[in-house]
C-alpha positions as CSV (number, residue, x, y, z in Angstrom):
1,M,-0.1,-0.2,0.2
2,E,1.2,3.7,-0.9
3,F,0.2,6.0,1.4
4,T,-0.7,9.7,0.8
5,P,0.7,12.7,2.8
6,K,-2.5,13.1,4.6
7,Q,-2.5,9.4,5.3
8,I,1.3,8.9,6.8
9,V,0.3,11.7,8.9
10,G,-3.0,10.3,10.1
11,E,-1.0,7.3,11.0
12,L,1.7,9.1,12.8
13,D,-1.2,10.7,14.7
14,R,-1.7,7.4,16.1
15,Y,1.5,7.0,18.1
16,I,2.6,11.0,18.2
17,I,0.7,13.4,19.7
18,G,1.0,17.3,18.0
19,Q,4.3,18.2,15.8
20,D,2.0,18.6,12.5
21,E,4.6,20.5,11.1
22,A,7.3,17.7,11.6
23,K,4.6,15.1,10.3
24,K,4.0,16.9,7.3
25,A,7.7,17.5,6.3
26,V,8.3,13.5,6.6
27,A,5.1,12.5,5.0
28,I,6.3,14.7,2.1
29,A,9.4,13.2,1.7
30,L,8.2,9.8,2.1
31,R,5.4,10.3,-0.6
32,N,8.4,12.3,-3.0
33,R,10.1,8.8,-3.0
34,Y,7.3,6.8,-4.5
35,R,6.7,9.6,-6.9
36,R,10.2,9.1,-8.0
37,S,10.0,5.6,-8.4
38,R,6.9,5.9,-10.8
39,L,9.6,8.3,-13.2
40,S,11.8,7.2,-16.2
41,E,14.9,5.5,-14.7
42,E,17.1,8.4,-16.5
43,L,15.1,11.0,-14.3
44,R,15.0,8.9,-11.4
45,E,18.7,9.4,-11.2
46,E,18.8,12.7,-11.2
47,I,16.0,13.2,-8.1
48,T,17.6,12.7,-4.7
49,P,15.7,12.9,-1.1
50,K,15.2,16.1,0.5
51,N,16.9,15.7,3.8
52,I,15.4,17.2,7.0
53,I,16.9,18.4,10.2
54,M,14.6,18.6,13.1
55,K,15.3,21.1,16.1
56,G,13.4,20.6,19.4
57,P,14.0,19.8,23.1
58,T,14.3,15.9,24.1
59,G,11.2,14.0,24.7
60,V,8.9,15.9,22.1
61,G,8.9,13.1,19.4
62,K,12.1,13.6,17.1
63,T,13.1,10.1,16.9
64,E,9.7,8.5,17.1
65,I,8.3,10.5,14.4
66,A,11.4,8.9,12.1
67,R,11.3,5.3,13.3
68,R,7.3,5.2,12.8
69,L,7.8,6.6,9.8
70,A,10.3,3.7,8.6
71,R,8.0,1.0,10.1
72,L,4.7,2.5,8.1
73,V,6.5,1.6,5.1
74,K,8.4,-1.1,6.1
75,A,11.6,0.8,5.1
76,P,15.7,-0.2,6.6
77,F,16.0,2.3,9.3
78,V,18.6,2.8,11.3
79,K,19.0,5.4,14.7
80,V,22.8,6.9,15.4
81,E,24.3,9.3,17.6
82,A,26.6,11.7,16.1
83,T,28.5,11.6,19.4
84,K,29.6,8.2,19.0
85,F,31.6,9.0,15.8
86,T,35.2,10.5,15.3
87,E,36.9,12.1,12.2
88,V,39.5,9.9,10.7
89,G,42.7,9.7,12.6
90,Y,40.9,9.7,16.2
91,V,40.2,6.5,18.0
92,G,36.1,5.7,17.7
93,R,33.9,4.4,15.2
94,D,34.1,5.6,11.7
95,V,30.7,7.1,10.1
96,E,30.8,4.7,7.2
97,S,29.7,2.5,9.7
98,I,26.3,4.0,9.8
99,V,25.6,2.9,6.3
100,R,27.0,-0.7,7.2
101,D,24.7,-0.8,10.3
102,L,21.7,0.1,7.7
103,V,22.8,-2.7,5.4
104,E,22.4,-5.1,8.4
105,A,19.2,-3.5,9.3
106,S,17.9,-4.3,5.8
107,I,19.1,-8.0,5.8
108,R,17.4,-8.4,8.5
109,L,14.1,-7.2,7.0
110,V,14.4,-9.0,3.9
111,R,15.4,-12.4,5.5
112,E,12.3,-11.9,7.5
113,E,9.9,-11.3,4.5
114,K,11.6,-14.3,2.8
115,F,11.1,-16.5,6.0
116,K,7.4,-15.4,5.5
117,E,6.8,-16.6,2.2
118,V,8.1,-20.0,3.1
119,Q,6.6,-20.3,5.9
120,P,3.7,-22.7,5.3
121,K,6.0,-25.0,3.3
122,V,8.3,-24.4,6.3
123,T,5.3,-25.6,8.8
124,D,4.6,-28.8,7.2
125,I,8.1,-30.4,7.2
126,V,8.7,-29.0,10.9
127,E,5.2,-30.5,12.2
128,K,6.0,-34.0,10.3
129,K,9.7,-33.7,12.2
130,L,8.1,-33.5,15.5
131,V,5.7,-35.8,14.9
132,N,8.2,-38.6,14.2
133,I,10.6,-37.3,17.1
134,I,7.3,-37.6,19.4
135,L,5.9,-41.0,18.0
136,P,8.6,-43.1,19.7
137,I,8.3,-41.2,23.1
138,R,4.4,-41.8,23.3
139,K,5.1,-45.7,22.3
140,Q,7.2,-45.9,25.3
141,A,4.6,-44.5,27.8
142,G,2.4,-47.4,26.5
143,S,0.3,-46.1,23.8
144,D,-1.0,-49.4,21.8
145,E,-3.0,-47.1,18.8
146,P,-1.9,-47.7,15.0
147,D,1.1,-45.4,14.1
148,A,-1.5,-43.5,11.3
149,S,-4.3,-42.5,14.5
150,L,-1.2,-41.9,16.8
151,K,0.8,-39.6,14.2
152,E,-2.6,-37.6,13.7
153,E,-3.4,-37.1,17.4
154,I,0.2,-36.1,18.3
155,L,-0.3,-33.7,15.3
156,Q,-3.4,-32.0,16.5
157,E,-2.0,-31.6,19.9
158,L,0.9,-29.9,18.4
159,R,-1.2,-27.6,16.8
160,K,-2.8,-26.6,19.8
161,G,0.2,-26.0,21.9
162,N,-0.5,-28.7,24.2
163,L,3.0,-30.3,23.9
164,D,5.1,-27.0,23.8
165,K,6.9,-27.8,27.1
166,L,7.4,-31.7,26.5
167,Q,11.2,-32.3,26.4
168,V,12.5,-34.0,23.7
169,S,16.3,-34.9,22.1
170,V,16.9,-33.4,18.9
171,E,20.1,-33.1,16.5
172,A,20.7,-29.1,15.8
173,V,23.5,-27.9,13.8
174,D,26.4,-26.9,16.2
175,E,27.2,-23.3,15.1
176,P,30.6,-21.9,15.7
177,K,30.8,-18.8,17.9
178,N,30.7,-15.6,16.1
179,M,33.8,-13.7,16.3
180,Q,34.0,-10.4,14.2
181,I,37.3,-8.5,13.5
182,D,37.2,-5.4,11.6
183,V,39.8,-5.6,9.1
184,G,38.9,-1.9,7.5
185,Q,37.0,-0.6,4.2
186,G,34.0,-2.2,5.4
187,Q,35.4,-5.9,5.5
188,E,34.8,-7.8,8.9
189,I,36.1,-11.3,9.5
190,N,33.8,-13.9,11.4
191,I,36.9,-16.2,13.2
192,G,34.4,-18.3,14.1
193,S,33.8,-19.4,10.6
194,I,36.7,-19.3,8.9
195,F,36.9,-22.9,8.1
196,G,33.3,-23.5,8.4
197,N,32.3,-23.2,5.1
198,F,34.8,-25.7,3.9
199,M,33.8,-28.4,6.1
200,P,31.0,-30.2,6.9
201,K,28.3,-28.8,9.2
202,K,28.7,-30.7,12.9
203,K,25.5,-31.6,14.5
204,K,25.1,-32.1,18.4
205,M,22.1,-33.8,20.6
206,R,20.5,-31.3,22.5
207,T,17.8,-31.7,24.9
208,V,15.0,-29.1,24.2
209,T,10.9,-28.2,24.6
210,V,8.9,-28.9,21.6
211,K,8.8,-25.2,21.5
212,Q,12.4,-24.7,21.4
213,A,12.5,-27.7,18.8
214,R,10.0,-25.7,16.7
215,D,12.0,-23.0,16.2
216,I,15.4,-24.7,15.6
217,F,13.7,-26.4,12.8
218,V,12.0,-23.4,11.4
219,A,15.2,-21.6,11.2
220,E,17.1,-24.5,9.4
221,E,14.2,-25.1,7.1
222,S,13.9,-22.1,6.1
223,A,17.5,-21.0,5.4
224,K,17.2,-24.3,3.2
225,L,14.3,-22.8,1.0
226,V,15.7,-18.9,0.9
227,D,18.7,-18.1,-1.6
228,S,21.1,-15.9,1.0
229,D,22.6,-14.5,-2.4
230,S,19.1,-13.2,-3.3
231,I,18.3,-12.3,0.4
232,A,21.9,-9.7,0.0
233,S,21.1,-8.2,-3.3
234,E,17.5,-7.6,-2.5
235,A,18.6,-6.0,0.8
236,L,21.4,-3.8,-0.8
237,R,18.7,-2.3,-3.1
238,R,16.3,-1.7,-0.4
239,A,19.1,0.0,2.1
240,E,20.0,2.0,-1.1
241,Q,16.4,3.0,-2.2
242,D,14.2,3.2,0.7
243,G,17.0,3.3,3.8
244,V,16.1,5.8,6.3
245,I,19.3,7.3,8.6
246,F,18.6,9.2,11.7
247,I,21.0,10.9,12.7
248,D,20.6,12.2,16.4
249,E,22.3,14.9,18.8
250,I,23.8,16.6,15.5
251,D,23.9,19.5,17.6
252,K,26.7,18.2,19.8
253,V,28.9,18.3,17.1
254,A,28.4,21.8,16.0
255,A,31.5,23.2,16.2
256,R,29.9,27.1,17.8
257,G,33.4,29.0,16.1
258,N,36.1,27.2,17.7
259,T,39.1,26.3,16.5
260,Q,40.8,24.8,19.6
261,G,40.1,21.7,21.9
262,P,37.6,19.0,21.3
263,D,35.6,21.2,18.9
264,V,38.4,20.3,16.1
265,S,37.1,16.9,16.4
266,R,33.8,17.5,16.5
267,E,33.7,19.6,13.1
268,G,36.1,16.5,11.6
269,V,32.9,14.3,12.3
270,Q,30.6,16.8,10.3
271,R,33.1,16.9,7.5
272,D,33.3,12.9,7.4
273,I,29.2,12.8,7.5
274,L,29.3,15.0,4.6
275,P,30.3,12.9,1.7
276,I,27.7,10.4,2.9
277,V,25.0,12.7,3.1
278,E,25.9,14.0,-0.3
279,G,26.2,10.6,-1.8
280,C,29.3,8.1,-1.9
281,A,29.9,4.7,-2.3
282,V,30.6,2.5,0.6
283,Q,31.8,-0.7,0.8
284,T,30.2,-3.7,3.3
285,K,30.7,-7.0,3.1
286,Y,27.7,-7.8,1.0
287,G,28.7,-5.5,-1.6
288,V,29.0,-2.2,-2.4
289,I,26.0,0.6,-1.8
290,R,25.6,4.3,-2.8
291,T,24.0,6.8,-0.5
292,D,22.6,9.2,-3.0
293,F,18.8,8.2,-2.5
294,I,19.0,7.5,1.8
295,L,16.7,9.7,3.2
296,F,18.8,11.3,5.8
297,I,16.8,13.0,9.2
298,A,19.0,14.9,11.5
299,A,17.9,15.9,14.9
300,G,19.0,17.7,17.7
301,A,18.1,20.1,20.9
302,F,20.3,23.0,19.7
303,H,19.7,24.7,22.9
304,I,23.4,25.9,23.3
305,S,24.4,25.7,19.7
306,K,22.3,26.8,16.8
307,V,21.8,24.9,13.3
308,Q,24.1,27.7,11.8
309,D,26.9,26.6,13.7
310,L,26.9,23.3,11.6
311,I,29.3,23.6,8.5
312,P,27.6,25.4,5.8
313,E,28.1,22.1,3.6
314,L,26.0,20.2,5.7
315,Q,23.3,22.6,6.6
316,G,23.1,22.6,2.2
317,R,22.5,18.9,2.5
318,F,19.7,19.3,5.0
319,P,17.5,21.8,3.1
320,I,14.1,21.4,5.0
321,K,14.6,22.7,8.6
322,V,11.8,21.7,11.2
323,E,11.0,23.0,14.5
324,L,9.4,21.3,17.0
325,N,7.1,22.7,19.9
326,N,7.7,22.3,23.5
327,L,4.9,19.8,25.0
328,T,2.0,21.5,27.0
329,E,0.1,20.6,29.9
330,N,-2.8,19.6,27.2
331,D,-0.7,17.8,25.0
332,F,0.3,15.4,28.3
333,V,-3.0,14.9,29.2
334,L,-3.3,13.7,25.2
335,I,-0.4,11.6,25.1
336,L,-1.6,9.8,28.4
337,T,-4.6,8.8,26.8
338,Q,-5.0,9.2,23.2
339,P,-2.3,7.1,21.1
340,D,-2.6,3.3,20.7
341,N,0.5,3.3,22.8
342,A,-0.8,5.2,25.5
343,I,1.1,5.4,29.0
344,L,-1.9,4.7,31.0
345,K,-3.2,1.7,28.7
346,Q,0.3,0.4,29.4
347,Y,0.3,0.7,33.0
348,K,-3.2,-0.7,32.9
349,E,-1.9,-3.8,31.2
350,L,1.1,-3.8,33.3
351,L,-0.4,-4.4,36.7
352,K,-3.4,-6.5,35.0
353,V,-1.0,-9.1,35.0
354,D,-0.9,-9.5,39.1
355,G,-4.7,-8.8,39.0
356,V,-4.9,-5.0,40.0
357,E,-7.4,-3.2,37.9
358,L,-6.4,0.6,37.4
359,E,-9.1,3.1,37.0
360,F,-7.9,6.9,36.4
361,T,-10.0,9.7,36.8
362,D,-10.4,12.8,34.6
363,D,-8.9,15.0,37.3
364,A,-6.4,12.5,38.3
365,I,-5.2,12.2,34.5
366,R,-5.4,16.4,34.7
367,E,-3.3,16.4,37.6
368,I,-0.4,14.3,36.5
369,A,-0.3,16.6,33.5
370,R,0.2,19.7,35.6
371,I,2.8,18.3,37.6
372,A,4.7,16.6,34.8
373,T,4.6,20.0,33.1
374,M,5.8,22.2,36.6
375,E,8.6,19.5,36.7
376,N,9.8,20.5,33.3
377,E,9.5,24.2,33.9
378,N,11.4,23.8,37.3
379,S,14.1,21.6,36.3
380,E,15.6,19.9,33.0
381,N,12.9,19.6,30.7
382,L,12.5,16.2,29.5
383,G,9.5,16.1,27.6
384,A,6.9,13.1,27.5
385,R,9.7,11.0,29.2
386,R,9.0,13.4,32.1
387,L,5.5,11.5,32.4
388,H,7.4,8.1,33.0
389,A,9.2,9.4,36.1
390,V,6.0,10.9,37.4
391,M,4.0,7.7,36.8
392,E,6.6,5.4,38.7
393,A,6.4,7.5,41.5
394,L,2.8,7.8,41.5
395,L,2.4,3.8,41.3
396,E,5.1,2.7,43.1
397,E,3.4,1.5,46.0
398,V,1.0,-0.4,44.0
399,S,3.6,-2.0,41.9
400,Y,5.3,-3.0,44.8
401,N,2.5,-4.5,46.7
402,A,0.9,-6.1,43.6
403,G,1.1,-9.8,43.2
404,G,1.4,-13.0,45.3
405,S,-2.6,-12.7,45.8
406,E,-5.3,-14.7,43.9
407,E,-7.8,-11.6,44.4
408,E,-8.5,-8.9,42.2
409,V,-7.7,-5.6,43.2
410,R,-9.2,-2.3,42.1
411,V,-7.4,0.9,42.5
412,I,-9.3,4.2,41.6
413,V,-6.4,6.9,41.1
414,D,-8.4,10.3,41.7
415,K,-7.0,13.7,42.3
416,N,-6.8,13.0,46.1
417,Y,-4.6,9.8,45.2
418,V,-2.1,12.2,43.5
419,D,-1.6,14.9,45.7
420,E,-1.2,12.0,48.5
421,H,1.4,9.9,46.4
422,L,3.1,13.0,44.9
423,A,3.3,15.1,48.1
424,G,6.9,15.0,48.2
425,S,7.3,15.7,44.1
426,L,5.0,18.9,45.1
427,K,7.0,20.3,48.2
428,T,10.3,20.2,46.2
429,M,8.9,21.9,43.3
430,N,7.5,24.4,45.4
431,L,10.8,25.1,47.0
432,R,12.5,25.6,44.0
433,R,10.6,28.6,43.4
434,Y,12.6,30.1,45.9
435,I,15.8,29.0,45.2
436,I,17.9,30.9,43.0
């Protein structure tokens, strides 16, 4: 399914509150990829993505927008922090490893898709294997049914999951331990399998549950039916044409006009990132990948430095600049209740496991949002992440006492409950007003 920009924004609205400007920008960038794919090959080569740079405080949805966007269209996605990288000549990760990480993400994505395609065939093969393993166990237990009817009975129980915990002995491939050594230029040597490709695969007997045996057999049979070379070529193509790289903390490598000390290295990181964003060829262990058509989304708080402190060449490669807004009390109320993964829904489901039914009143939700807003104003602004801290403090007593009882407990969280359990936080915030 190809989403229109409005549909993309609608999908993002299910998980992220507000930030309409940023959502529109990424929606248009994504749709432009589809539009480009419908053009002639000659024209397609001339059109590159319009990269985006997001400016906004922590916890307002920068990373979540990029992650949900990639998941929406099943595009290879990788998130990296700019502070993890050093310029050439310094000890640390080089920026080309960002692209190699994207290819690895693409390999995993394509492999999962290919495995799903052969799932029906694999399921039949695996079920037959498991039935033949369980059959002798049933016979030893004294079953005198004919083999055909006993096999059918075992098969039905397998499909219902009744035999998942049964212990069986299976012969599995003994994979050597992976020990990767980077030898430069994107090449890695796996010490554990240097001779593995020239020697027959070793197998050993393992005692596992039926559920674990099923997973082992599914992996083995799927690998037999899927061509690894086709996975690599498709993954490279997907990473080149559909990949999304999210570079967080880009403001931390802004030089801020200094020419001495660690800022020299920061500017070097920018210079190293530049060719990748502009478009170059990067060597990976699966082949060469061009970065010309990868969509780059950079983000940072920029509370100390400014976007203009980045080197001009890098600024030019991020033509779309979007500013994300601080979250308000009303935004917090919506974050607590509206999204598909709303915080209150998460806590309700977590405590329901231990027989605790949580119910939040409207005035309690409003009070939680007010306290989170005040905390952000009086101390460091953590955005929506502040809600997790407030919720943990609010439900600490309930979470600690939950479990160990068979009776269901109903807890109503109202404004009085919030005031009582967050009294310490409120006192601290009131005191901060008078401290210079």
